[in-house]
C-alpha positions as CSV (number, residue, x, y, z in Angstrom):
1,X,12.0,4.0,-8.0
2,X,11.3,7.3,-9.6
3,X,12.1,10.2,-7.5
4,X,8.8,12.1,-6.0
5,X,8.7,15.5,-6.9
6,X,5.6,18.3,-6.4
7,X,5.2,19.9,-9.8
8,X,3.2,23.4,-9.5
9,X,3.3,27.1,-8.9
10,X,0.1,27.6,-7.0
11,X,-0.4,29.1,-3.6
12,X,-1.6,25.5,-2.5
13,X,1.4,23.7,-3.7
14,X,4.0,26.3,-2.2
15,X,2.1,25.7,1.1
16,X,2.3,22.1,0.9
17,X,6.0,22.4,0.2
18,X,6.2,24.1,3.2
19,X,4.3,21.5,5.3
20,X,6.4,18.8,3.9
21,X,9.8,20.4,5.0
22,X,8.5,21.0,8.3
23,X,7.0,17.6,8.7
24,X,10.6,16.2,7.7
25,X,12.4,17.7,10.6
26,X,10.8,15.7,13.2
27,X,9.5,12.1,13.6
28,X,5.9,12.9,14.6
29,X,3.0,10.9,13.0
30,X,1.7,12.4,9.7
31,X,-1.8,12.1,8.5
32,X,-2.5,13.0,4.9
33,X,-6.1,13.6,3.6
34,X,-7.4,14.4,0.3
35,X,-9.3,13.1,-2.8
36,X,-8.2,10.1,-4.6
37,X,-5.5,10.7,-7.2
38,X,-4.5,14.4,-5.5
39,X,-1.2,13.2,-4.7
40,X,-1.1,11.9,-1.3
41,X,1.4,9.3,-1.7
42,X,4.0,11.8,-3.4
43,X,3.7,14.0,-0.1
44,X,4.5,10.7,1.9
45,X,7.3,10.0,-0.3
46,X,8.9,13.3,-0.3
47,X,8.3,13.6,3.8
48,X,10.3,10.5,4.1
49,X,13.1,11.5,1.3
50,X,14.0,14.8,3.1
51,X,13.9,13.4,6.7
52,X,16.7,11.9,8.6
53,X,15.2,8.6,7.9
54,X,15.9,8.7,4.2
55,X,18.7,6.1,4.5
56,X,16.3,3.6,5.5
57,X,13.2,2.1,3.8
58,X,9.9,3.6,2.9
59,X,7.2,0.7,3.1
60,X,3.9,1.3,1.6
61,X,0.8,-0.6,2.5
62,X,-2.5,0.0,0.8
63,X,-5.3,-1.0,3.6
64,X,-8.1,-0.8,1.3
65,X,-6.8,-3.7,-1.3
66,X,-6.2,-6.4,1.5
67,X,-8.5,-8.1,3.7
68,X,-8.3,-8.0,7.4
69,X,-6.1,-11.2,7.6
70,X,-4.1,-10.2,4.4
71,X,-3.5,-6.8,6.0
72,X,-2.4,-8.5,9.6
73,X,0.1,-10.4,8.0
74,X,1.2,-7.4,5.6
75,X,2.1,-5.3,8.9
76,X,3.4,-7.7,11.2
77,X,4.2,-10.7,9.2
78,X,3.9,-14.4,10.0
79,X,5.6,-17.3,11.2
80,X,5.8,-20.8,9.1
81,X,2.7,-22.7,9.5
82,X,0.5,-20.3,11.0
83,X,-1.9,-20.7,8.0
84,X,-2.4,-22.3,4.8
85,X,0.4,-21.4,2.4
86,X,2.7,-19.8,5.0
87,X,5.7,-22.1,4.0
88,X,8.1,-19.9,5.7
89,X,8.6,-16.8,8.2
90,X,7.9,-13.9,6.8
91,X,8.9,-10.3,8.2
92,X,5.9,-7.7,7.8
93,X,6.1,-3.8,6.9
94,X,7.0,-2.7,10.6
95,X,9.8,-4.8,10.3
96,X,11.0,-3.9,7.1
97,X,10.8,-0.3,7.7
98,X,13.1,-0.2,11.1
99,X,14.4,3.1,11.5
100,X,12.3,4.1,8.5
101,X,9.0,4.7,7.3
102,X,5.7,3.1,6.9
103,X,2.8,4.6,4.5
104,X,-0.5,3.5,5.5
105,X,-2.5,4.4,2.3
106,X,-6.3,4.7,2.8
107,X,-6.3,4.0,6.7
108,X,-9.8,4.9,7.0
109,X,-10.5,1.5,5.3
110,X,-9.3,-0.6,8.3
111,X,-11.5,-2.7,10.2
112,X,-12.2,-2.1,13.8
113,X,-9.9,-5.2,14.8
114,X,-7.3,-3.7,12.7
115,X,-7.8,-0.2,14.2
116,X,-7.0,-1.8,17.6
117,X,-3.9,-3.7,16.6
118,X,-2.4,-0.6,14.8
119,X,-3.3,1.5,18.2
120,X,-1.3,-1.0,20.3
121,X,1.6,-0.8,17.9
122,X,1.7,2.7,18.2
123,X,1.6,3.0,21.8
124,X,4.4,0.2,22.4
125,X,6.4,-0.2,19.3
126,X,6.2,-4.0,19.7
127,X,5.1,-6.6,16.7
128,X,4.0,-9.9,16.9
129,X,3.8,-12.0,13.8
130,X,0.6,-13.9,13.0
131,X,0.9,-17.4,14.4
132,X,3.9,-16.5,16.9
133,X,3.3,-16.9,20.8
134,X,5.8,-14.1,21.7
135,X,6.4,-10.5,20.8
136,X,9.3,-9.7,18.7
137,X,11.6,-7.1,19.4
138,X,10.5,-3.4,19.2
139,X,11.1,-1.4,16.1
140,X,11.5,2.1,15.5
141,X,9.2,3.2,12.6
142,X,7.6,6.5,11.5
143,X,3.9,6.2,10.8
144,X,2.5,8.3,7.6
145,X,-1.1,7.6,7.2
146,X,-3.4,8.9,4.5
147,X,-7.2,8.7,3.4
148,X,-9.9,10.4,1.3
149,X,-12.2,9.8,4.1
150,X,-13.3,12.7,6.3
151,X,-12.2,10.7,9.4
152,X,-13.9,12.7,12.1
153,X,-17.3,11.9,10.1
154,X,-15.9,7.9,10.5
155,X,-15.5,8.6,14.2
156,X,-18.9,10.2,14.7
157,X,-20.3,7.3,12.8
158,X,-18.3,4.8,15.3
159,X,-16.5,3.6,12.1
160,X,-13.1,4.8,13.1
161,X,-11.5,4.9,16.4
162,X,-11.3,8.1,18.2
163,X,-8.1,7.5,20.0
164,X,-6.4,6.2,16.7
165,X,-7.4,9.0,15.1
166,X,-5.6,11.6,17.5
167,X,-2.7,9.2,17.6
168,X,-2.4,9.5,13.7
169,X,-3.4,13.1,13.5
170,X,-0.5,15.0,15.0
171,X,0.9,16.4,11.9
172,X,-2.1,17.1,9.4
173,X,-1.5,17.9,5.6
174,X,-4.7,18.4,3.2
175,X,-3.7,17.8,-0.3
176,X,-6.0,20.2,-2.5
177,X,-7.7,18.6,-5.6
178,X,-6.7,19.8,-8.9
179,X,-9.4,21.8,-9.8
180,X,-8.5,24.1,-7.3
181,X,-5.3,24.6,-8.6
182,X,-5.4,25.5,-12.1
183,X,-2.2,27.3,-12.2
184,X,-0.6,23.8,-12.0
185,X,-2.5,21.9,-14.7
186,X,-0.4,23.2,-17.9
187,X,2.7,22.6,-15.8
188,X,2.0,19.0,-14.7
189,X,0.7,17.9,-18.2
190,X,3.8,19.4,-19.7
191,X,5.9,17.5,-17.0
192,X,4.0,14.1,-17.6
193,X,4.1,14.5,-21.6
194,X,7.9,14.8,-21.3
195,X,8.4,12.1,-18.5
196,X,6.4,9.4,-21.0
197,X,8.0,10.7,-24.2
198,X,11.3,9.7,-22.7
199,X,10.1,6.7,-21.2
200,X,8.7,5.4,-24.5
201,X,11.4,7.1,-26.4
202,X,9.2,9.0,-29.0
203,X,8.7,12.9,-29.2
204,X,6.8,14.8,-27.1
205,X,3.1,15.5,-28.6
206,X,2.4,19.3,-29.6
207,X,-0.9,20.3,-28.0
208,X,-3.4,22.9,-30.0
209,X,-4.6,26.2,-28.0
210,X,-8.0,25.1,-27.7
211,X,-6.8,21.6,-26.0
212,X,-5.0,23.7,-23.6
213,X,-8.0,25.5,-22.8
214,X,-10.1,22.4,-22.5
215,X,-7.5,21.1,-19.9
216,X,-8.1,24.2,-17.7
217,X,-12.1,23.9,-18.3
218,X,-12.1,20.4,-17.3
219,X,-12.9,19.5,-13.6
220,X,-10.5,16.6,-13.2
221,X,-12.6,14.0,-11.0
222,X,-9.5,11.9,-11.1
223,X,-7.3,14.6,-10.0
224,X,-3.5,14.3,-10.7
225,X,-3.7,10.7,-11.7
226,X,-6.6,11.1,-14.7
227,X,-3.9,14.1,-15.8
228,X,-1.0,11.8,-15.8
229,X,-3.0,8.8,-17.6
230,X,-4.3,11.2,-20.2
231,X,-1.0,12.5,-20.8
232,X,0.4,8.8,-21.1
233,X,-2.2,7.9,-23.6
234,X,-1.3,10.8,-25.8
235,X,2.4,9.7,-25.9
236,X,1.6,5.7,-26.4
237,X,-1.1,6.6,-29.1
238,X,0.2,9.8,-30.7
239,X,-1.9,11.1,-33.7
240,X,1.4,12.3,-35.7
241,X,0.1,15.9,-35.7
242,X,-0.9,18.8,-33.4
243,X,-3.1,17.3,-30.8
244,X,-6.6,18.7,-31.2
245,X,-9.9,18.5,-29.6
246,X,-10.8,15.5,-31.4
247,X,-8.0,13.5,-30.0
248,X,-8.9,14.0,-26.4
249,X,-11.1,11.8,-24.8
250,X,-12.7,13.2,-21.4
251,X,-15.6,11.5,-19.1
252,X,-17.2,14.8,-19.2
253,X,-16.8,18.1,-21.0
254,X,-17.1,20.1,-17.8
255,X,-16.3,23.7,-17.8
256,X,-14.3,25.7,-15.3
257,X,-15.6,25.2,-11.7
258,X,-18.2,27.9,-10.8
259,X,-18.3,29.9,-7.5
260,X,-18.6,28.0,-4.2
261,X,-22.3,29.0,-4.2
262,X,-23.3,28.3,-7.7
263,X,-21.4,25.0,-7.6
264,X,-23.9,22.2,-8.0
265,X,-23.1,18.9,-5.8
266,X,-20.8,16.7,-7.5
267,X,-22.0,13.1,-8.2
268,X,-20.1,10.6,-6.0
269,X,-17.5,8.3,-7.3
270,X,-20.0,5.4,-7.1
271,X,-22.7,7.3,-8.9
272,X,-20.3,8.0,-11.8
273,X,-19.3,4.4,-12.3
274,X,-22.6,3.2,-12.2
275,X,-23.5,5.7,-15.0
276,X,-20.6,4.3,-16.9
277,X,-21.5,0.9,-16.4
278,X,-25.2,1.1,-17.0
279,X,-25.2,4.3,-19.5
280,X,-22.0,4.1,-21.0
281,X,-22.0,0.4,-21.4
282,X,-18.1,0.2,-20.1
283,X,-16.9,-2.9,-18.6
284,X,-16.7,-3.7,-14.9
285,X,-12.7,-4.5,-15.2
286,X,-11.7,-1.0,-16.7
287,X,-14.5,1.0,-14.9
288,X,-14.4,-0.7,-11.6
289,X,-11.5,-3.6,-10.9
290,X,-8.6,-1.3,-12.2
291,X,-9.3,1.8,-10.2
292,X,-10.1,-0.7,-7.3
293,X,-6.8,-2.1,-7.5
294,X,-5.1,1.4,-8.3
295,X,-6.7,2.4,-4.8
296,X,-9.1,5.1,-6.5
297,X,-12.0,3.1,-5.0
298,X,-12.7,1.4,-1.7
299,X,-14.3,-1.9,-0.9
300,X,-17.3,0.1,0.4
301,X,-17.7,1.6,-3.1
302,X,-17.5,-1.7,-4.8
303,X,-20.1,-3.4,-2.2
304,X,-22.2,-0.3,-2.8
305,X,-22.1,-0.9,-6.9
306,X,-22.7,-4.7,-6.4
307,X,-25.7,-4.1,-4.2
308,X,-27.2,-1.4,-6.8
309,X,-26.7,-4.3,-9.6
310,X,-28.4,-7.0,-7.6
311,X,-31.4,-4.6,-6.9
312,X,-31.5,-4.5,-10.7
313,X,-31.2,-7.9,-11.3
314,X,-33.4,-9.4,-8.6
315,X,-30.2,-10.8,-6.9
316,X,-29.2,-12.7,-10.1
317,X,-25.2,-12.7,-10.2
318,X,-25.2,-14.1,-13.7
319,X,-27.5,-11.4,-15.1
320,X,-25.1,-8.8,-13.2
321,X,-22.2,-9.8,-15.2
322,X,-24.1,-8.8,-18.2
323,X,-25.4,-5.8,-16.8
324,X,-21.8,-4.7,-15.6
325,X,-20.6,-5.5,-19.7
326,X,-18.6,-8.6,-18.9
327,X,-18.5,-11.7,-20.7
328,X,-20.5,-14.8,-19.5
329,X,-17.2,-16.8,-19.1
330,X,-16.1,-14.0,-16.5
331,X,-18.7,-15.1,-14.0
332,X,-16.2,-17.1,-11.9
333,X,-13.5,-14.7,-12.3
334,X,-15.9,-12.0,-11.0
335,X,-17.3,-13.6,-8.1
336,X,-13.8,-14.6,-7.2
337,X,-12.5,-11.0,-7.3
338,X,-15.6,-10.1,-5.0
339,X,-14.9,-12.9,-2.5
340,X,-11.1,-12.2,-2.2
341,X,-11.7,-8.7,-1.2
342,X,-14.8,-8.9,1.0
343,X,-17.2,-7.4,-1.6
344,X,-19.6,-10.3,-2.1
345,X,-23.3,-9.6,-1.0
346,X,-25.6,-12.6,-0.4
347,X,-28.1,-12.6,-3.4
348,X,-31.1,-13.9,-1.0
349,X,-32.4,-10.5,0.2
350,X,-32.9,-9.2,-3.5
351,X,-34.7,-12.3,-5.1
352,X,-38.3,-10.7,-4.1
353,X,-37.3,-7.7,-6.4
354,X,-37.9,-7.9,-10.2
355,X,-35.4,-7.1,-12.7
356,X,-35.4,-3.6,-13.7
357,X,-35.4,-1.9,-17.0
358,X,-32.1,-1.0,-16.5
359,X,-31.1,-4.6,-16.4
360,X,-33.1,-5.5,-19.3
361,X,-31.8,-2.7,-21.5
362,X,-28.1,-3.4,-20.8
363,X,-28.0,-7.0,-20.4
364,X,-26.8,-8.9,-24.0
365,X,-29.2,-11.3,-23.6
366,X,-33.1,-10.9,-22.3
367,X,-33.0,-11.5,-18.6
368,X,-36.1,-13.9,-19.3
369,X,-33.8,-16.3,-20.9
370,X,-31.6,-16.9,-17.9
371,X,-32.8,-18.9,-15.0
372,X,-33.4,-17.1,-11.9
373,X,-31.9,-19.9,-10.0
374,X,-28.3,-19.3,-11.4
375,X,-26.0,-17.4,-8.9
């Protein structure tokens, strides 16, 4: 695995480095907060790498990408025959990381039942594999959790257990978004260009000054991950000349953020994805599926987008496939994805609505030609 490193010279990054060093000196639980793509996993890796546990594994579990049943198995393991497909005993993350660290990414997406199971583990250190009638030996694991949610708001809304929140929030590290540390953008971009140039055995691209100015003006809603992806794209598809403005593809030509009292409210991730789907005519697989699998979107985000789509298609999933710019033969794959990750929404509640003008204008075929009964 590539060694983690924190690139930057901004005061915010220097503060994070101090916090990482302090967290690495003890075994207390750590809660890392910040927007998606800001670098929470890098912080977790650095805490583990500089702690006394660095000779033992760091096991990462994405709580947002797994259903409740799969997440329980991933954390606690299972015994042979406990469910269909369980052909052998399997150790979970807590066993595999004994004397090491478990990083629970997007812990705010856990269901109430899983929150209860995690709380019990934190209190006792005991694990019980799925399907087993006895508890296994206690394990010695340090827990580092991360979330892009404001967990206190989730606590107030009764979506996250208050006792679990205080169990996890012994040491709190907040990773600032990239737009709040513009001094780090040139260093990070050059770092990624060199990294990918070495990986793909190609010369590092040269940037013109107007491009470097644009990098500073862009708001980077995807944070460091967006910056990294852009650097990789420029290395993989070099224009064989100095990179100019025409070679840069950004979702928005935003300027440098104004002062806090002048800054308009940023559109939510769901709003941005909806516009990309219905106005930008981008595919669901690139706009929603890929960010979801890379932990940039949550199950709630996907459900919200599906709900918005069904409201515009009168509950018709086949029209929704067209609205989201997928091929007709993607229908079964689309429904399979939604059901696998518990994002499927019953269509009956939307059948009283008419197909909106958005669906009519974005569908490949007129909705009237598709039977409304097909779902």
